[in-house]
C-alpha positions as CSV (number, residue, x, y, z in Angstrom):
1,M,28.9,108.1,-21.7
2,A,28.9,107.8,-17.9
3,E,32.6,108.2,-17.9
4,Q,32.3,111.5,-20.0
5,E,29.6,112.7,-17.6
6,Y,31.9,112.0,-14.6
7,E,34.7,113.8,-16.3
8,T,32.5,116.9,-16.9
9,Q,31.4,116.8,-13.2
10,F,34.9,116.5,-12.0
11,Q,36.1,119.5,-14.1
12,T,33.2,121.7,-12.9
13,A,33.8,120.7,-9.2
14,S,35.5,123.1,-6.9
15,I,39.2,122.8,-6.3
16,G,38.7,121.3,-2.9
17,E,36.2,118.7,-4.2
18,R,38.6,117.7,-7.1
19,L,41.5,117.2,-4.7
20,K,39.3,115.2,-2.3
21,K,38.0,112.9,-5.1
22,A,41.5,112.4,-6.5
23,R,42.8,111.5,-3.1
24,E,40.0,109.0,-2.4
25,A,40.4,107.6,-5.9
26,K,44.0,106.8,-5.0
27,G,42.9,105.3,-1.7
28,L,44.9,107.9,0.4
29,A,43.9,109.3,3.7
30,L,44.6,112.8,4.8
31,E,47.4,111.5,7.0
32,D,49.1,110.0,3.9
33,V,49.0,113.3,2.1
34,A,50.2,115.2,5.1
35,S,53.2,112.9,5.5
36,Q,54.0,113.2,1.8
37,T,53.6,117.0,1.5
38,R,54.4,118.0,5.1
39,I,51.3,120.1,5.2
40,P,49.4,119.9,8.5
41,I,46.1,117.9,8.3
42,R,44.1,120.9,9.5
43,H,45.2,122.8,6.4
44,L,44.4,119.9,4.1
45,Q,40.9,119.8,5.6
46,H,40.5,123.6,5.1
47,I,41.5,123.1,1.4
48,E,39.0,120.3,0.8
49,N,36.3,122.4,2.5
50,E,37.3,125.6,0.5
51,E,37.9,127.4,3.8
52,W,40.5,129.7,2.3
53,D,40.1,132.3,5.0
54,A,41.3,129.8,7.6
55,L,44.6,129.4,5.8
56,P,47.6,131.7,5.8
57,A,48.5,134.1,3.1
58,V,47.6,133.6,-0.6
59,T,51.1,132.5,-1.4
60,Y,50.8,129.7,1.1
61,C,47.4,128.7,-0.1
62,V,48.6,128.4,-3.7
63,G,51.7,126.4,-2.6
64,F,49.6,124.0,-0.5
65,V,47.1,123.4,-3.3
66,R,50.0,122.8,-5.8
67,S,51.7,120.3,-3.5
68,Y,48.4,118.6,-2.7
69,G,47.5,118.3,-6.4
70,N,50.8,116.8,-7.3
71,A,50.6,114.3,-4.5
72,V,47.2,112.9,-5.7
73,G,48.1,112.9,-9.5
74,L,46.6,116.2,-10.6
75,D,48.3,119.1,-12.3
76,G,49.4,121.0,-9.2
77,A,50.7,124.1,-11.1
78,E,47.3,124.5,-13.0
79,L,45.4,124.2,-9.7
80,G,47.6,126.8,-8.2
81,R,47.0,129.2,-11.0
82,E,43.3,128.6,-10.8
83,L,43.3,129.3,-7.1
84,R,45.3,132.4,-7.4
85,D,42.8,133.8,-10.0
86,K,39.9,132.8,-7.7
87,L,41.3,134.5,-4.6
88,G,42.2,137.6,-6.6
89,G,45.4,138.5,-4.8
90,L,45.6,139.4,-1.1
91,R,42.5,138.8,1.0
92,S,41.2,140.8,3.9
93,R,40.7,138.3,6.7
94,A,41.3,137.9,10.4
95,P,44.9,137.1,11.2
96,V,45.7,133.4,11.8
97,A,48.8,131.6,12.8
98,E,51.4,131.5,10.1
99,Y,52.4,128.1,8.8
100,Y,55.9,126.8,9.2
101,E,57.0,123.7,7.5
102,P,58.0,121.0,9.9
103,A,61.7,120.4,10.2
104,D,63.2,117.7,8.2
105,P,63.9,114.8,10.6
106,A,67.0,113.9,8.5
107,R,68.5,117.4,9.3
108,V,67.6,117.4,13.1
109,P,70.5,116.3,15.3
110,P,69.8,113.0,17.1
111,L,68.7,113.2,20.7
112,S,71.9,111.6,22.0
113,L,74.0,114.3,20.3
114,A,71.9,117.0,21.9
115,L,72.3,115.4,25.4
116,I,76.1,115.1,24.9
117,A,76.3,118.8,24.0
118,A,74.2,119.8,27.0
119,A,76.4,117.7,29.3
120,L,79.5,119.3,27.9
121,L,78.0,122.8,28.5
122,V,77.3,121.9,32.1
123,V,80.8,120.7,32.6
124,L,82.2,123.9,31.1
125,I,80.0,126.0,33.3
126,I,81.0,124.1,36.5
127,G,84.7,124.3,35.5
128,Y,84.4,128.1,35.0
129,L,82.7,128.6,38.4
130,V,85.4,126.5,40.1
131,W,88.1,128.6,38.4
132,R,86.5,131.8,39.4
133,S,86.0,130.7,43.0
134,S,89.7,129.7,43.2
135,L,90.7,133.2,42.1
136,D,88.3,134.9,44.5
137,A,89.6,132.8,47.4
138,Q,93.1,134.3,46.8
139,D,91.9,137.9,47.2
140,Q,89.0,137.8,49.5
141,P,87.6,135.4,52.2
142,A,85.0,132.8,51.3
143,A,83.1,133.2,54.5
144,T,83.0,135.4,57.6
145,V,84.7,133.8,60.6
146,T,83.9,135.0,64.1
147,L,86.3,134.0,66.9
148,P,85.8,134.5,70.6
149,P,87.7,137.4,72.2
150,A,91.2,136.5,73.2
151,E,92.2,137.0,76.8
152,A,94.7,139.9,76.3
153,P,94.6,142.7,78.8
154,A,94.3,146.2,77.4
155,A,93.0,149.4,78.8
156,A,89.6,150.4,77.4
157,G,89.6,153.6,75.5
158,S,93.4,153.9,75.3
159,A,94.3,157.0,73.5
160,G,97.4,155.7,71.6
161,P,100.2,153.1,71.7
162,A,102.4,152.6,74.7
163,P,105.9,153.8,74.7
164,A,108.2,151.8,72.4
165,A,109.8,148.8,74.0
166,Q,113.0,147.0,73.0
167,P,112.3,143.9,70.8
168,Q,114.4,141.7,73.1
169,T,112.2,142.5,76.1
170,L,109.1,141.4,74.2
171,A,110.4,138.0,73.0
172,G,108.2,135.1,74.1
173,Q,105.1,137.3,75.0
174,P,101.7,136.6,73.6
175,V,100.6,138.5,70.4
176,T,97.0,139.6,69.9
177,L,95.5,141.4,66.9
178,A,92.6,143.7,67.5
179,A,90.4,144.9,64.6
180,T,89.2,148.5,64.7
181,E,87.2,148.1,61.4
182,E,86.1,145.1,59.3
183,V,89.1,143.5,57.8
184,W,90.0,140.2,56.0
185,V,93.1,138.5,57.2
186,R,94.9,135.2,56.6
187,I,97.4,133.9,59.2
188,E,99.7,130.9,58.5
189,D,102.4,129.1,60.3
190,Q,105.2,128.8,57.8
191,A,107.0,126.2,60.0
192,E,104.0,123.8,59.9
193,G,102.7,124.9,56.5
194,G,99.1,125.3,57.7
195,T,96.6,128.1,58.0
196,L,95.8,129.2,61.5
197,F,93.0,131.6,60.6
198,Q,91.4,133.0,57.5
199,G,88.4,135.2,57.4
200,I,86.8,138.6,58.2
201,M,87.4,140.1,61.6
202,A,84.6,142.4,62.7
203,P,85.2,145.7,64.5
204,G,86.1,145.0,68.1
205,Q,87.1,141.3,67.4
206,R,90.5,140.0,68.6
207,Y,92.6,137.1,67.6
208,A,95.4,135.7,69.7
209,I,98.3,134.0,68.0
210,P,98.6,130.4,69.3
211,P,101.6,130.1,71.5
212,A,102.6,126.8,69.7
213,A,102.9,128.7,66.4
214,Q,106.6,128.8,65.5
215,Q,106.7,131.1,62.5
216,P,103.3,132.8,62.3
217,V,102.9,135.3,59.3
218,I,99.9,137.5,58.2
219,R,98.5,138.6,54.9
220,T,96.0,141.5,54.6
221,A,95.1,144.5,52.5
222,R,94.1,146.8,55.5
223,P,96.9,146.5,58.0
224,Q,96.1,150.1,59.3
225,V,93.0,148.8,61.1
226,L,94.8,145.9,62.9
227,R,96.3,147.0,66.2
228,V,99.0,144.8,67.6
229,L,99.1,143.9,71.3
230,I,102.2,142.2,72.7
231,G,101.6,141.1,76.2
232,D,99.8,144.0,77.9
233,R,101.3,146.6,75.5
234,D,99.5,148.2,72.6
235,I,102.2,149.0,70.1
236,G,100.0,150.5,67.4
237,P,98.7,149.4,64.0
238,L,100.4,146.7,61.9
239,E,101.0,149.4,59.2
240,P,100.3,153.1,59.3
241,V,98.6,153.2,55.8
242,E,96.4,150.9,53.8
243,R,98.4,148.6,51.6
244,T,98.6,144.8,50.9
245,V,101.1,143.1,53.2
246,A,102.1,139.4,52.9
247,D,104.3,137.1,55.0
248,V,104.7,139.7,57.7
249,S,106.0,137.9,60.8
250,L,103.8,137.9,63.9
251,R,106.6,136.9,66.4
252,P,106.7,139.6,69.1
253,E,110.3,140.6,68.6
254,A,109.8,140.9,64.8
255,L,106.7,143.0,65.2
256,A,108.3,145.3,67.8
257,A,111.3,145.8,65.5
258,R,109.0,146.4,62.5
259,L,106.8,148.9,64.2
260,Q,109.8,150.9,65.6
261,Q,110.9,151.5,62.0
262,A,107.5,152.5,60.7
263,A,106.3,156.1,60.9
264,P,103.5,156.6,63.5
265,P,100.0,157.2,62.2
266,A,98.7,160.8,62.3
267,T,95.8,159.8,64.6
268,A,95.9,156.7,66.7
269,A,92.8,154.7,66.7
270,P,91.7,153.4,70.2
271,V,91.9,149.6,70.8
272,P,88.4,148.3,70.9
273,P,87.3,147.1,74.3
274,Q,86.9,143.4,74.9
């Protein structure tokens, strides 16, 4: 008789009470149900307390109750239908955070694999940056280099180049480059295979070719702003127009012969004072 009375009370109890009694009858804690159903414990507590407005949409509520019921040995499908009828469709309630089922640990990549992937990504990024910097170094200077003015006499405010001299008479004289505008240059000694100077020359800056250089050559993209001084003679810009030049000899006799063949610029830029 007592068992029949208990069954009657169980059937007339609320959905939350029936689920809680069934859970306790199986000796399960909320943590056990949460682990089995992957429903957060706070949602299970709301279900047992009939706090439906604290749960997400009706569809989630019904799904939670169905999973909870099956986990504790009740008819989850029947409980779900009963709850849907009770809630009567969509409810009007304050918005709450939507529930997202926790990720299946079996489908989550292990931490070691994630660390390896991150390390590979870092290596690829570093490799790309090194590759880009090597390309940039071929076309433009990596840093601005400022050299002290070379001791090469020249008349301040000279209006133009001195009269042309024979290449033979200039052999062995010092060569100085004077920048009238900002310009990047690279000067190498092909005989020694080393770089004598590489960087940006500021307006007014000069660079004297070392006397020990046997086969000095220059590379630049703005030769028209580099005036050439051989000894005390200003023989004009390295080139009359802007264009990239490479491996141009900076020996005095070679420069004199080259500049004799080049057309003079329309307007000669003054040599910047020291």
